[in-house]
N, C-alpha and C positions, 0 to 999 in steps of 0.2 A: 319556648322554656322545652326540660327536656321530662315525659312527661315517666311514670314507674315501668310502660310497658316497653319503653325503646328502650335503645340496645347502641353502640358504641361502633362508627364506621371508620376506619382509619385504613391510609397507605399512600405513598409516593403517587405524585405525579409530578408528570413536569411543569418547570413553572411555566413555561408559555401557553400551559393549559388555564392554570392556576388565573393567570389576568388574564385572558378570554371571561373564563366563571364570571370573575368578580366583576367584567363590565358589562356581562348579559346582566347578570342578577341586579345593577345599577340599573338598567336599561327598561329592563321588565317593572323596576321597583318591587322587586322582591328585598327582605331586612334583609338576608345574611345569606354568603355565598352555599351554606349550608342548606338551607331554607330552598334557594337555587337548585341547587344537587338532585334534592330529595324530591323537589316536584317535579325534576324531568324524569328524574327515575320511575317515581310512580307512575307519571302517562307511560311510558316506557316496558317499564311490567307490564302493565293492562294490557296497551296494545299486543304485546307476544301473546299475551295469553290470553285474548280472545281472538288471535288469529290462529292459535292453538288447538283453540276451543271449536273452531268455524271448521276445522282440519279433522279432527274428532268426528263432527256432526256430519258430515259428508264420507266417510268411510262407517256410519252408522254405530261407532262407539268401539271398533275394534281395528283398530291399524294396521295388526298381523294377516286380517282375514282377504286371501286372494282372491275370494269367489267375488264376481260384482252379486251389489244388494240385491235380493231376491230372488234369487238361482243359486244353480251350480254352474261350473264349466263344462261338464258332460257336454 
């Protein structure tokens, strides 16, 4: 059921993709196709944000800094 903070996501997709989403929702035991899509999108968003966070940590939070961590290039 939609919560007050939820919003609508709409778009056209190929019918073949819709059929596969429906099949995967059934196989995974998820209630509706939208429940399945939300679960998949949340997992992918979390994965990509985590990867971006790791990259930012690797460059000490400054992706535009060309100097190596801990010193200058001189």
